[in-house]
All heavy atoms as TSV, in Angstrom:
chain	resi	resn	atom	element	x	y	z
A	1	MET	N	N	-10.862	13.641	3.407
A	1	MET	CA	C	-10.430	13.323	2.060
A	1	MET	C	C	-10.642	11.840	1.784
A	1	MET	O	O	-10.484	11.013	2.670
A	1	MET	CB	C	-8.950	13.617	1.895
A	1	MET	CG	C	-8.601	15.041	1.752
A	1	MET	SD	S	-7.107	15.116	0.780
A	1	MET	CE	C	-7.078	16.830	0.490
A	2	ASP	N	N	-10.955	11.519	0.563
A	2	ASP	CA	C	-11.124	10.130	0.159
A	2	ASP	C	C	-9.796	9.576	-0.322
A	2	ASP	O	O	-9.087	10.217	-1.099
A	2	ASP	CB	C	-12.141	10.026	-0.973
A	2	ASP	CG	C	-13.543	10.383	-0.518
A	2	ASP	OD1	O	-13.806	10.296	0.689
A	2	ASP	OD2	O	-14.362	10.750	-1.380
A	3	VAL	N	N	-9.465	8.381	0.139
A	3	VAL	CA	C	-8.255	7.689	-0.303
A	3	VAL	C	C	-8.701	6.587	-1.242
A	3	VAL	O	O	-9.496	5.730	-0.875
A	3	VAL	CB	C	-7.489	7.102	0.905
A	3	VAL	CG1	C	-6.256	6.361	0.428
A	3	VAL	CG2	C	-7.121	8.207	1.874
A	4	ARG	N	N	-8.198	6.619	-2.480
A	4	ARG	CA	C	-8.631	5.669	-3.502
A	4	ARG	C	C	-7.436	4.905	-4.066
A	4	ARG	O	O	-6.334	5.431	-4.140
A	4	ARG	CB	C	-9.359	6.396	-4.627
A	4	ARG	CG	C	-10.615	7.101	-4.125
A	4	ARG	CD	C	-11.445	7.653	-5.255
A	4	ARG	NE	N	-12.658	8.274	-4.749
A	4	ARG	CZ	C	-13.796	7.622	-4.568
A	4	ARG	NH1	N	-13.880	6.341	-4.841
A	4	ARG	NH2	N	-14.853	8.248	-4.103
A	5	ASP	N	N	-7.675	3.656	-4.481
A	5	ASP	CA	C	-6.621	2.843	-5.067
A	5	ASP	C	C	-6.480	3.147	-6.557
A	5	ASP	O	O	-7.075	4.100	-7.068
A	5	ASP	CB	C	-6.880	1.357	-4.811
A	5	ASP	CG	C	-8.093	0.819	-5.560
A	5	ASP	OD1	O	-8.795	1.589	-6.223
A	5	ASP	OD2	O	-8.329	-0.399	-5.464
A	6	SER	N	N	-5.702	2.340	-7.261
A	6	SER	CA	C	-5.445	2.597	-8.683
A	6	SER	C	C	-6.689	2.458	-9.546
A	6	SER	O	O	-6.762	3.042	-10.621
A	6	SER	CB	C	-4.360	1.648	-9.197
A	6	SER	OG	O	-4.794	0.305	-9.069
A	7	ASN	N	N	-7.684	1.699	-9.092
A	7	ASN	CA	C	-8.923	1.516	-9.848
A	7	ASN	C	C	-10.023	2.479	-9.435
A	7	ASN	O	O	-11.108	2.446	-9.986
A	7	ASN	CB	C	-9.439	0.080	-9.678
A	7	ASN	CG	C	-8.493	-0.928	-10.271
A	7	ASN	OD1	O	-7.805	-0.649	-11.245
A	7	ASN	ND2	N	-8.435	-2.094	-9.672
A	8	GLY	N	N	-9.753	3.318	-8.445
A	8	GLY	CA	C	-10.738	4.278	-7.994
A	8	GLY	C	C	-11.607	3.784	-6.856
A	8	GLY	O	O	-12.551	4.458	-6.451
A	9	THR	N	N	-11.306	2.615	-6.319
A	9	THR	CA	C	-12.063	2.063	-5.200
A	9	THR	C	C	-11.650	2.748	-3.909
A	9	THR	O	O	-10.473	2.972	-3.668
A	9	THR	CB	C	-11.804	0.543	-5.082
A	9	THR	OG1	O	-12.065	-0.069	-6.337
A	9	THR	CG2	C	-12.694	-0.072	-4.026
A	10	LEU	N	N	-12.610	3.058	-3.080
A	10	LEU	CA	C	-12.355	3.742	-1.814
A	10	LEU	C	C	-11.647	2.810	-0.837
A	10	LEU	O	O	-12.052	1.670	-0.664
A	10	LEU	CB	C	-13.678	4.216	-1.226
A	10	LEU	CG	C	-13.624	5.249	-0.121
A	10	LEU	CD1	C	-12.985	6.535	-0.608
A	10	LEU	CD2	C	-15.017	5.529	0.392
A	11	LEU	N	N	-10.570	3.303	-0.206
A	11	LEU	CA	C	-9.817	2.532	0.782
A	11	LEU	C	C	-10.073	3.070	2.176
A	11	LEU	O	O	-10.247	4.268	2.363
A	11	LEU	CB	C	-8.309	2.606	0.497
A	11	LEU	CG	C	-7.810	1.982	-0.794
A	11	LEU	CD1	C	-6.320	2.253	-0.963
A	11	LEU	CD2	C	-8.077	0.491	-0.804
A	12	ALA	N	N	-10.082	2.174	3.156
A	12	ALA	CA	C	-10.264	2.548	4.557
A	12	ALA	C	C	-9.251	1.779	5.393
A	12	ALA	O	O	-8.700	0.766	4.946
A	12	ALA	CB	C	-11.675	2.223	5.011
A	13	SER	N	N	-8.997	2.248	6.600
A	13	SER	CA	C	-8.082	1.547	7.499
A	13	SER	C	C	-8.621	0.153	7.787
A	13	SER	O	O	-9.814	-0.041	7.975
A	13	SER	CB	C	-7.933	2.312	8.807
A	13	SER	OG	O	-7.264	3.522	8.581
A	14	GLY	N	N	-7.713	-0.830	7.782
A	14	GLY	CA	C	-8.095	-2.216	8.023
A	14	GLY	C	C	-8.359	-3.011	6.764
A	14	GLY	O	O	-8.566	-4.223	6.832
A	15	ASP	N	N	-8.350	-2.370	5.596
A	15	ASP	CA	C	-8.580	-3.078	4.333
A	15	ASP	C	C	-7.370	-3.920	3.953
A	15	ASP	O	O	-6.277	-3.752	4.477
A	15	ASP	CB	C	-8.852	-2.083	3.202
A	15	ASP	CG	C	-10.246	-1.511	3.232
A	15	ASP	OD1	O	-11.100	-2.074	3.935
A	15	ASP	OD2	O	-10.480	-0.502	2.545
A	16	THR	N	N	-7.587	-4.810	3.005
A	16	THR	CA	C	-6.526	-5.630	2.438
A	16	THR	C	C	-6.289	-5.160	1.012
A	16	THR	O	O	-7.234	-4.981	0.254
A	16	THR	CB	C	-6.938	-7.114	2.436
A	16	THR	OG1	O	-7.205	-7.511	3.779
A	16	THR	CG2	C	-5.842	-7.980	1.865
A	17	VAL	N	N	-5.009	-4.931	0.664
A	17	VAL	CA	C	-4.655	-4.469	-0.671
A	17	VAL	C	C	-3.562	-5.359	-1.248
A	17	VAL	O	O	-2.856	-6.048	-0.516
A	17	VAL	CB	C	-4.167	-3.000	-0.666
A	17	VAL	CG1	C	-5.265	-2.058	-0.253
A	17	VAL	CG2	C	-2.954	-2.822	0.211
A	18	SER	N	N	-3.427	-5.338	-2.573
A	18	SER	CA	C	-2.340	-6.046	-3.232
A	18	SER	C	C	-1.607	-5.077	-4.160
A	18	SER	O	O	-2.171	-4.091	-4.627
A	18	SER	CB	C	-2.867	-7.245	-4.015
A	18	SER	OG	O	-3.727	-6.826	-5.037
A	19	VAL	N	N	-0.351	-5.399	-4.426
A	19	VAL	CA	C	0.520	-4.555	-5.240
A	19	VAL	C	C	0.335	-4.933	-6.703
A	19	VAL	O	O	0.271	-6.114	-7.046
A	19	VAL	CB	C	1.996	-4.741	-4.807
A	19	VAL	CG1	C	2.919	-3.895	-5.643
A	19	VAL	CG2	C	2.157	-4.415	-3.340
A	20	ILE	N	N	0.237	-3.931	-7.592
A	20	ILE	CA	C	-0.011	-4.200	-9.012
A	20	ILE	C	C	1.258	-4.186	-9.855
A	20	ILE	O	O	1.200	-4.466	-11.045
A	20	ILE	CB	C	-1.024	-3.192	-9.594
A	20	ILE	CG1	C	-0.488	-1.774	-9.524
A	20	ILE	CG2	C	-2.359	-3.304	-8.897
A	20	ILE	CD1	C	-1.320	-0.763	-10.295
A	21	LYS	N	N	2.406	-3.888	-9.245
A	21	LYS	CA	C	3.651	-3.756	-9.996
A	21	LYS	C	C	4.821	-4.035	-9.057
A	21	LYS	O	O	4.734	-3.768	-7.864
A	21	LYS	CB	C	3.702	-2.324	-10.534
A	21	LYS	CG	C	4.986	-1.839	-11.049
A	21	LYS	CD	C	4.872	-0.390	-11.495
A	21	LYS	CE	C	6.249	0.104	-11.858
A	21	LYS	NZ	N	6.241	1.418	-12.429
A	22	ASP	N	N	5.925	-4.612	-9.573
A	22	ASP	CA	C	7.116	-4.816	-8.752
A	22	ASP	C	C	7.662	-3.469	-8.314
A	22	ASP	O	O	7.801	-2.557	-9.127
A	22	ASP	CB	C	8.207	-5.554	-9.534
A	22	ASP	CG	C	7.867	-7.013	-9.779
A	22	ASP	OD1	O	6.882	-7.500	-9.186
A	22	ASP	OD2	O	8.599	-7.668	-10.541
A	23	LEU	N	N	7.960	-3.349	-7.014
A	23	LEU	CA	C	8.442	-2.086	-6.454
A	23	LEU	C	C	9.751	-2.287	-5.717
A	23	LEU	O	O	9.867	-3.215	-4.910
A	23	LEU	CB	C	7.411	-1.508	-5.471
A	23	LEU	CG	C	6.033	-1.190	-6.015
A	23	LEU	CD1	C	5.114	-0.803	-4.871
A	23	LEU	CD2	C	6.118	-0.067	-7.025
A	24	LYS	N	N	10.736	-1.437	-6.003
A	24	LYS	CA	C	11.974	-1.432	-5.237
A	24	LYS	C	C	11.753	-0.584	-3.997
A	24	LYS	O	O	11.148	0.480	-4.061
A	24	LYS	CB	C	13.110	-0.834	-6.051
A	24	LYS	CG	C	13.527	-1.681	-7.217
A	24	LYS	CD	C	14.690	-1.061	-7.954
A	24	LYS	CE	C	15.068	-1.904	-9.145
A	24	LYS	NZ	N	16.163	-1.309	-9.906
A	25	VAL	N	N	12.250	-1.059	-2.859
A	25	VAL	CA	C	12.096	-0.336	-1.605
A	25	VAL	C	C	13.284	0.594	-1.438
A	25	VAL	O	O	14.429	0.156	-1.470
A	25	VAL	CB	C	11.995	-1.302	-0.409
A	25	VAL	CG1	C	11.871	-0.532	0.890
A	25	VAL	CG2	C	10.819	-2.236	-0.595
A	26	LYS	N	N	12.990	1.865	-1.279
A	26	LYS	CA	C	14.029	2.878	-1.145
A	26	LYS	C	C	14.811	2.647	0.154
A	26	LYS	O	O	14.225	2.455	1.211
A	26	LYS	CB	C	13.382	4.253	-1.123
A	26	LYS	CG	C	14.299	5.394	-1.389
A	26	LYS	CD	C	13.482	6.668	-1.509
A	26	LYS	CE	C	14.313	7.790	-2.059
A	26	LYS	NZ	N	13.526	9.002	-2.221
A	27	GLY	N	N	16.142	2.630	0.072
A	27	GLY	CA	C	16.979	2.442	1.245
A	27	GLY	C	C	17.161	0.991	1.639
A	27	GLY	O	O	17.691	0.702	2.699
A	28	SER	N	N	16.740	0.076	0.791
A	28	SER	CA	C	16.854	-1.348	1.079
A	28	SER	C	C	17.071	-2.095	-0.227
A	28	SER	O	O	16.783	-1.581	-1.304
A	28	SER	CB	C	15.579	-1.837	1.761
A	28	SER	OG	O	15.616	-3.225	1.942
A	29	SER	N	N	17.575	-3.319	-0.127
A	29	SER	CA	C	17.763	-4.132	-1.330
A	29	SER	C	C	16.544	-5.006	-1.599
A	29	SER	O	O	16.556	-5.817	-2.512
A	29	SER	CB	C	19.003	-5.013	-1.166
A	29	SER	OG	O	18.826	-5.891	-0.070
A	30	THR	N	N	15.492	-4.819	-0.839
A	30	THR	CA	C	14.276	-5.621	-0.956
A	30	THR	C	C	13.409	-5.149	-2.118
A	30	THR	O	O	13.317	-3.961	-2.386
A	30	THR	CB	C	13.458	-5.520	0.344
A	30	THR	OG1	O	14.291	-5.850	1.443
A	30	THR	CG2	C	12.273	-6.448	0.329
A	31	VAL	N	N	12.788	-6.104	-2.802
A	31	VAL	CA	C	11.836	-5.806	-3.871
A	31	VAL	C	C	10.495	-6.400	-3.485
A	31	VAL	O	O	10.415	-7.554	-3.079
A	31	VAL	CB	C	12.314	-6.393	-5.218
A	31	VAL	CG1	C	11.267	-6.182	-6.291
A	31	VAL	CG2	C	13.631	-5.789	-5.633
A	32	ILE	N	N	9.442	-5.608	-3.593
A	32	ILE	CA	C	8.083	-6.093	-3.334
A	32	ILE	C	C	7.522	-6.557	-4.674
A	32	ILE	O	O	7.387	-5.776	-5.603
A	32	ILE	CB	C	7.206	-4.990	-2.724
A	32	ILE	CG1	C	7.800	-4.526	-1.400
A	32	ILE	CG2	C	5.789	-5.475	-2.537
A	32	ILE	CD1	C	7.113	-3.326	-0.815
A	33	LYS	N	N	7.224	-7.840	-4.754
A	33	LYS	CA	C	6.754	-8.429	-6.005
A	33	LYS	C	C	5.281	-8.119	-6.258
A	33	LYS	O	O	4.509	-7.894	-5.331
A	33	LYS	CB	C	6.930	-9.953	-5.960
A	33	LYS	CG	C	8.358	-10.396	-5.858
A	33	LYS	CD	C	9.082	-10.158	-7.138
A	33	LYS	CE	C	10.484	-10.716	-7.063
A	33	LYS	NZ	N	11.201	-10.518	-8.299
A	34	ARG	N	N	4.915	-8.118	-7.532
A	34	ARG	CA	C	3.526	-7.910	-7.924
A	34	ARG	C	C	2.657	-9.013	-7.332
A	34	ARG	O	O	3.038	-10.174	-7.332
A	34	ARG	CB	C	3.415	-7.947	-9.446
A	34	ARG	CG	C	2.047	-7.559	-9.953
A	34	ARG	CD	C	1.998	-7.631	-11.429
A	34	ARG	NE	N	1.442	-8.959	-11.716
A	34	ARG	CZ	C	1.415	-9.511	-12.899
A	34	ARG	NH1	N	1.958	-8.916	-13.920
A	34	ARG	NH2	N	0.893	-10.686	-13.072
A	35	GLY	N	N	1.511	-8.638	-6.791
A	35	GLY	CA	C	0.608	-9.603	-6.196
A	35	GLY	C	C	0.785	-9.773	-4.701
A	35	GLY	O	O	0.017	-10.485	-4.072
A	36	THR	N	N	1.795	-9.122	-4.109
A	36	THR	CA	C	1.987	-9.202	-2.669
A	36	THR	C	C	0.794	-8.580	-1.967
A	36	THR	O	O	0.341	-7.504	-2.334
A	36	THR	CB	C	3.279	-8.472	-2.251
A	36	THR	OG1	O	4.385	-9.041	-2.952
A	36	THR	CG2	C	3.516	-8.577	-0.764
A	37	VAL	N	N	0.281	-9.264	-0.959
A	37	VAL	CA	C	-0.922	-8.816	-0.250
A	37	VAL	C	C	-0.519	-8.221	1.094
A	37	VAL	O	O	0.279	-8.798	1.824
A	37	VAL	CB	C	-1.895	-9.989	-0.045
A	37	VAL	CG1	C	-3.082	-9.566	0.789
A	37	VAL	CG2	C	-2.348	-10.533	-1.383
A	38	PHE	N	N	-1.078	-7.060	1.405
A	38	PHE	CA	C	-0.897	-6.410	2.697
A	38	PHE	C	C	-2.257	-6.332	3.373
A	38	PHE	O	O	-3.207	-5.817	2.806
A	38	PHE	CB	C	-0.321	-4.997	2.529
A	38	PHE	CG	C	1.088	-4.983	2.030
A	38	PHE	CD1	C	1.361	-4.725	0.696
A	38	PHE	CD2	C	2.140	-5.225	2.886
A	38	PHE	CE1	C	2.664	-4.709	0.231
A	38	PHE	CE2	C	3.444	-5.206	2.429
A	38	PHE	CZ	C	3.711	-4.951	1.105
A	39	LYS	N	N	-2.319	-6.843	4.604
A	39	LYS	CA	C	-3.561	-6.819	5.369
A	39	LYS	C	C	-3.492	-5.706	6.405
A	39	LYS	O	O	-2.416	-5.312	6.839
A	39	LYS	CB	C	-3.775	-8.155	6.082
A	39	LYS	CG	C	-3.943	-9.314	5.132
A	39	LYS	CD	C	-4.118	-10.602	5.885
A	39	LYS	CE	C	-4.259	-11.759	4.913
A	39	LYS	NZ	N	-4.393	-13.038	5.606
A	40	ASN	N	N	-4.643	-5.230	6.805
A	40	ASN	CA	C	-4.758	-4.206	7.850
A	40	ASN	C	C	-3.921	-2.970	7.556
A	40	ASN	O	O	-3.067	-2.574	8.347
A	40	ASN	CB	C	-4.383	-4.777	9.226
A	40	ASN	CG	C	-5.351	-5.830	9.669
A	40	ASN	OD1	O	-6.527	-5.769	9.353
A	40	ASN	ND2	N	-4.858	-6.801	10.404
A	41	ILE	N	N	-4.159	-2.360	6.397
A	41	ILE	CA	C	-3.450	-1.123	6.075
A	41	ILE	C	C	-3.947	-0.007	6.978
A	41	ILE	O	O	-5.024	-0.115	7.567
A	41	ILE	CB	C	-3.639	-0.728	4.593
A	41	ILE	CG1	C	-5.113	-0.433	4.292
A	41	ILE	CG2	C	-3.064	-1.766	3.677
A	41	ILE	CD1	C	-5.342	0.239	2.968
A	42	ARG	N	N	-3.161	1.043	7.066
A	42	ARG	CA	C	-3.569	2.209	7.854
A	42	ARG	C	C	-3.592	3.424	6.941
A	42	ARG	O	O	-2.607	3.723	6.269
A	42	ARG	CB	C	-2.616	2.427	9.013
A	42	ARG	CG	C	-3.196	3.380	10.040
A	42	ARG	CD	C	-2.456	3.293	11.323
A	42	ARG	NE	N	-1.228	4.079	11.181
A	42	ARG	CZ	C	-0.355	4.264	12.146
A	42	ARG	NH1	N	-0.525	3.692	13.302
A	42	ARG	NH2	N	0.712	4.993	11.950
A	43	VAL	N	N	-4.729	4.096	6.909
A	43	VAL	CA	C	-4.935	5.253	6.044
A	43	VAL	C	C	-4.835	6.520	6.877
A	43	VAL	O	O	-5.448	6.619	7.938
A	43	VAL	CB	C	-6.319	5.168	5.358
A	43	VAL	CG1	C	-6.608	6.416	4.568
A	43	VAL	CG2	C	-6.397	3.944	4.480
A	44	ASP	N	N	-4.040	7.484	6.389
A	44	ASP	CA	C	-3.941	8.784	7.038
A	44	ASP	C	C	-4.880	9.722	6.294
A	44	ASP	O	O	-4.737	9.920	5.086
A	44	ASP	CB	C	-2.503	9.295	6.983
A	44	ASP	CG	C	-2.306	10.594	7.730
A	44	ASP	OD1	O	-3.203	10.971	8.506
A	44	ASP	OD2	O	-1.253	11.219	7.554
A	45	GLU	N	N	-5.830	10.296	6.992
A	45	GLU	CA	C	-6.842	11.144	6.357
A	45	GLU	C	C	-6.242	12.423	5.765
A	45	GLU	O	O	-6.811	13.001	4.849
A	45	GLU	CB	C	-7.940	11.489	7.361
A	45	GLU	CG	C	-8.740	10.306	7.837
A	45	GLU	CD	C	-9.472	9.591	6.714
A	45	GLU	OE1	O	-9.888	10.246	5.741
A	45	GLU	OE2	O	-9.621	8.367	6.806
A	46	ASP	N	N	-5.099	12.873	6.272
A	46	ASP	CA	C	-4.482	14.091	5.759
A	46	ASP	C	C	-3.711	13.857	4.469
A	46	ASP	O	O	-3.493	14.779	3.687
A	46	ASP	CB	C	-3.539	14.692	6.809
A	46	ASP	CG	C	-4.308	15.119	8.059
A	46	ASP	OD1	O	-5.499	15.473	7.929
A	46	ASP	OD2	O	-3.710	15.084	9.149
A	47	ASP	N	N	-3.248	12.621	4.252
A	47	ASP	CA	C	-2.441	12.290	3.079
A	47	ASP	C	C	-3.196	11.258	2.259
A	47	ASP	O	O	-3.277	10.095	2.631
A	47	ASP	CB	C	-1.082	11.741	3.528
A	47	ASP	CG	C	-0.148	11.487	2.370
A	47	ASP	OD1	O	-0.473	11.908	1.236
A	47	ASP	OD2	O	0.910	10.884	2.586
A	48	ASN	N	N	-3.747	11.678	1.121
A	48	ASN	CA	C	-4.553	10.755	0.320
A	48	ASN	C	C	-3.749	10.009	-0.736
A	48	ASN	O	O	-4.320	9.285	-1.526
A	48	ASN	CB	C	-5.735	11.487	-0.337
A	48	ASN	CG	C	-5.290	12.556	-1.300
A	48	ASN	OD1	O	-4.126	12.921	-1.337
A	48	ASN	ND2	N	-6.218	13.056	-2.062
A	49	GLU	N	N	-2.429	10.157	-0.770
A	49	GLU	CA	C	-1.605	9.463	-1.759
A	49	GLU	C	C	-0.810	8.302	-1.185
A	49	GLU	O	O	-0.211	7.549	-1.938
A	49	GLU	CB	C	-0.638	10.445	-2.417
A	49	GLU	CG	C	-1.317	11.467	-3.283
A	49	GLU	CD	C	-0.320	12.343	-4.010
A	49	GLU	OE1	O	0.888	12.057	-3.958
A	49	GLU	OE2	O	-0.753	13.321	-4.620
A	50	HIS	N	N	-0.747	8.144	0.139
A	50	HIS	CA	C	0.051	7.099	0.764
A	50	HIS	C	C	-0.771	6.337	1.803
A	50	HIS	O	O	-1.648	6.904	2.439
A	50	HIS	CB	C	1.281	7.691	1.470
A	50	HIS	CG	C	2.230	8.350	0.536
A	50	HIS	ND1	N	2.155	9.687	0.224
A	50	HIS	CD2	C	3.281	7.862	-0.159
A	50	HIS	CE1	C	3.123	9.993	-0.615
A	50	HIS	NE2	N	3.821	8.893	-0.866
A	51	VAL	N	N	-0.451	5.045	1.969
A	51	VAL	CA	C	-1.001	4.236	3.048
A	51	VAL	C	C	0.158	3.532	3.738
A	51	VAL	O	O	1.197	3.278	3.129
A	51	VAL	CB	C	-2.030	3.190	2.548
A	51	VAL	CG1	C	-3.247	3.862	1.980
A	51	VAL	CG2	C	-1.431	2.246	1.549
A	52	GLU	N	N	-0.019	3.226	5.011
A	52	GLU	CA	C	1.022	2.543	5.773
A	52	GLU	C	C	0.716	1.050	5.802
A	52	GLU	O	O	-0.400	0.636	6.089
A	52	GLU	CB	C	1.088	3.087	7.197
A	52	GLU	CG	C	2.236	2.520	7.978
A	52	GLU	CD	C	2.380	3.162	9.340
A	52	GLU	OE1	O	1.731	4.195	9.603
A	52	GLU	OE2	O	3.140	2.616	10.140
A	53	CYS	N	N	1.737	0.248	5.485
A	53	CYS	CA	C	1.602	-1.207	5.448
A	53	CYS	C	C	2.705	-1.824	6.293
A	53	CYS	O	O	3.714	-1.195	6.573
A	53	CYS	CB	C	1.740	-1.727	4.025
A	53	CYS	SG	S	0.626	-0.998	2.837
A	54	ARG	N	N	2.494	-3.075	6.658
A	54	ARG	CA	C	3.515	-3.822	7.381
A	54	ARG	C	C	3.894	-5.047	6.581
A	54	ARG	O	O	3.047	-5.692	5.975
A	54	ARG	CB	C	3.008	-4.270	8.744
A	54	ARG	CG	C	2.850	-3.154	9.702
A	54	ARG	CD	C	2.513	-3.696	11.050
A	54	ARG	NE	N	2.259	-2.585	11.960
A	54	ARG	CZ	C	1.772	-2.732	13.157
A	54	ARG	NH1	N	1.477	-3.928	13.605
A	54	ARG	NH2	N	1.586	-1.686	13.922
A	55	ASN	N	N	5.178	-5.360	6.605
A	55	ASN	CA	C	5.718	-6.520	5.929
A	55	ASN	C	C	6.600	-7.249	6.936
A	55	ASN	O	O	7.072	-6.642	7.891
A	55	ASN	CB	C	6.521	-6.076	4.704
A	55	ASN	CG	C	6.869	-7.220	3.787
A	55	ASN	OD1	O	6.604	-8.370	4.077
A	55	ASN	ND2	N	7.469	-6.900	2.666
A	56	ASP	N	N	6.847	-8.539	6.735
A	56	ASP	CA	C	7.709	-9.278	7.647
A	56	ASP	C	C	9.115	-8.701	7.683
A	56	ASP	O	O	9.754	-8.662	8.726
A	56	ASP	CB	C	7.784	-10.749	7.241
A	56	ASP	CG	C	6.438	-11.441	7.388
A	56	ASP	OD1	O	5.624	-10.964	8.192
A	56	ASP	OD2	O	6.219	-12.447	6.703
A	57	LYS	N	N	9.602	-8.247	6.542
A	57	LYS	CA	C	10.971	-7.747	6.447
A	57	LYS	C	C	11.079	-6.258	6.754
A	57	LYS	O	O	12.086	-5.798	7.265
A	57	LYS	CB	C	11.523	-8.017	5.048
A	57	LYS	CG	C	11.572	-9.478	4.700
A	57	LYS	CD	C	12.015	-9.693	3.287
A	57	LYS	CE	C	11.949	-11.177	2.936
A	57	LYS	NZ	N	12.266	-11.423	1.546
A	58	ILE	N	N	10.032	-5.494	6.420
A	58	ILE	CA	C	10.089	-4.037	6.549
A	58	ILE	C	C	8.896	-3.560	7.365
A	58	ILE	O	O	7.753	-3.839	7.023
A	58	ILE	CB	C	10.072	-3.369	5.163
A	58	ILE	CG1	C	11.220	-3.886	4.313
A	58	ILE	CG2	C	10.150	-1.852	5.299
A	58	ILE	CD1	C	11.109	-3.528	2.870
A	59	LYS	N	N	9.166	-2.837	8.427
A	59	LYS	CA	C	8.100	-2.293	9.272
A	59	LYS	C	C	7.857	-0.833	8.890
A	59	LYS	O	O	8.775	-0.119	8.513
A	59	LYS	CB	C	8.486	-2.372	10.749
A	59	LYS	CG	C	8.882	-3.750	11.216
A	59	LYS	CD	C	7.736	-4.710	11.155
A	59	LYS	CE	C	8.174	-6.050	11.720
A	59	LYS	NZ	N	7.516	-7.166	11.153
A	60	GLY	N	N	6.620	-0.376	8.980
A	60	GLY	CA	C	6.296	1.016	8.704
A	60	GLY	C	C	6.492	1.407	7.258
A	60	GLY	O	O	6.988	2.479	6.950
A	61	LEU	N	N	6.095	0.541	6.356
A	61	LEU	CA	C	6.274	0.765	4.924
A	61	LEU	C	C	5.158	1.676	4.407
A	61	LEU	O	O	3.981	1.404	4.627
A	61	LEU	CB	C	6.240	-0.576	4.210
A	61	LEU	CG	C	6.491	-0.628	2.729
A	61	LEU	CD1	C	7.912	-0.158	2.422
A	61	LEU	CD2	C	6.307	-2.032	2.216
A	62	MET	N	N	5.522	2.762	3.742
A	62	MET	CA	C	4.545	3.675	3.146
A	62	MET	C	C	4.508	3.423	1.637
A	62	MET	O	O	5.542	3.508	0.969
A	62	MET	CB	C	4.937	5.125	3.404
A	62	MET	CG	C	4.945	5.509	4.867
A	62	MET	SD	S	3.325	5.512	5.605
A	62	MET	CE	C	2.612	6.966	4.909
A	63	LEU	N	N	3.339	3.095	1.123
A	63	LEU	CA	C	3.180	2.821	-0.305
A	63	LEU	C	C	2.221	3.821	-0.930
A	63	LEU	O	O	1.246	4.232	-0.300
A	63	LEU	CB	C	2.642	1.413	-0.521
A	63	LEU	CG	C	3.548	0.268	-0.110
A	63	LEU	CD1	C	2.824	-1.051	-0.309
A	63	LEU	CD2	C	4.827	0.270	-0.911
A	64	LYS	N	N	2.503	4.183	-2.176
A	64	LYS	CA	C	1.617	5.072	-2.916
A	64	LYS	C	C	0.375	4.299	-3.347
A	64	LYS	O	O	0.464	3.147	-3.736
A	64	LYS	CB	C	2.317	5.641	-4.139
A	64	LYS	CG	C	3.329	6.697	-3.804
A	64	LYS	CD	C	3.756	7.410	-5.071
A	64	LYS	CE	C	4.583	8.615	-4.683
A	64	LYS	NZ	N	4.794	9.481	-5.824
A	65	THR	N	N	-0.752	4.958	-3.290
A	65	THR	CA	C	-2.012	4.305	-3.625
A	65	THR	C	C	-2.127	3.990	-5.115
A	65	THR	O	O	-2.900	3.112	-5.484
A	65	THR	CB	C	-3.202	5.176	-3.206
A	65	THR	OG1	O	-3.083	6.464	-3.800
A	65	THR	CG2	C	-3.260	5.306	-1.692
A	66	CYS	N	N	-1.353	4.639	-5.952
A	66	CYS	CA	C	-1.427	4.364	-7.401
A	66	CYS	C	C	-0.834	2.994	-7.759
A	66	CYS	O	O	-1.029	2.518	-8.868
A	66	CYS	CB	C	-0.741	5.468	-8.190
A	66	CYS	SG	S	1.009	5.654	-7.872
A	67	PHE	N	N	-0.128	2.349	-6.824
A	67	PHE	CA	C	0.438	1.020	-7.051
A	67	PHE	C	C	-0.321	-0.079	-6.313
A	67	PHE	O	O	0.129	-1.209	-6.246
A	67	PHE	CB	C	1.909	0.978	-6.626
A	67	PHE	CG	C	2.784	1.918	-7.380
A	67	PHE	CD1	C	3.487	2.912	-6.714
A	67	PHE	CD2	C	2.910	1.852	-8.761
A	67	PHE	CE1	C	4.284	3.792	-7.412
A	67	PHE	CE2	C	3.699	2.732	-9.449
A	67	PHE	CZ	C	4.390	3.713	-8.770
A	68	LEU	N	N	-1.488	0.246	-5.758
A	68	LEU	CA	C	-2.264	-0.696	-4.969
A	68	LEU	C	C	-3.649	-0.897	-5.551
A	68	LEU	O	O	-4.186	-0.003	-6.202
A	68	LEU	CB	C	-2.410	-0.186	-3.529
A	68	LEU	CG	C	-1.143	0.080	-2.752
A	68	LEU	CD1	C	-1.487	0.716	-1.423
A	68	LEU	CD2	C	-0.346	-1.190	-2.557
A	69	LYS	N	N	-4.212	-2.084	-5.311
A	69	LYS	CA	C	-5.619	-2.310	-5.613
A	69	LYS	C	C	-6.232	-3.069	-4.455
A	69	LYS	O	O	-5.572	-3.872	-3.789
A	69	LYS	CB	C	-5.813	-3.065	-6.925
A	69	LYS	CG	C	-5.434	-4.516	-6.891
A	69	LYS	CD	C	-5.804	-5.191	-8.189
A	69	LYS	CE	C	-5.412	-6.666	-8.113
A	69	LYS	NZ	N	-5.793	-7.369	-9.319
A	70	LYS	N	N	-7.483	-2.803	-4.193
A	70	LYS	CA	C	-8.183	-3.441	-3.076
A	70	LYS	C	C	-8.392	-4.910	-3.390
A	70	LYS	O	O	-8.826	-5.258	-4.483
A	70	LYS	CB	C	-9.515	-2.736	-2.839
A	70	LYS	CG	C	-10.174	-3.135	-1.554
A	70	LYS	CD	C	-11.337	-2.225	-1.264
A	70	LYS	CE	C	-11.970	-2.577	0.054
A	70	LYS	NZ	N	-13.071	-1.660	0.374
A	71	ALA	N	N	-8.084	-5.766	-2.421
A	71	ALA	CA	C	-8.201	-7.210	-2.642
A	71	ALA	C	C	-9.529	-7.740	-2.144
A	71	ALA	O	O	-10.196	-7.157	-1.353
A	71	ALA	CB	C	-7.076	-7.938	-1.926
C-alpha cells in the first residue's frame, strides 16, 4: 500500500515530515505545534493512515498522515 501525506506525496520510512496543524496529544497535556518537524518516521505498510514518530517528550507517537506534509 502507498502511504501519502496531506498533499499526496509518497512517504517512506526515514523521511522527514512536518505538522500542518496544531494537534492535541490524546492522554497527555502536550500540544504539537504547527510546523513541528519529525525526522526518521516509520511507515507501517499495513496501515496507510498512520506513521510512527518520535518526540523528545513523547515516545512512540502515532500521527495521521492527513496532518503531515513531507519536508
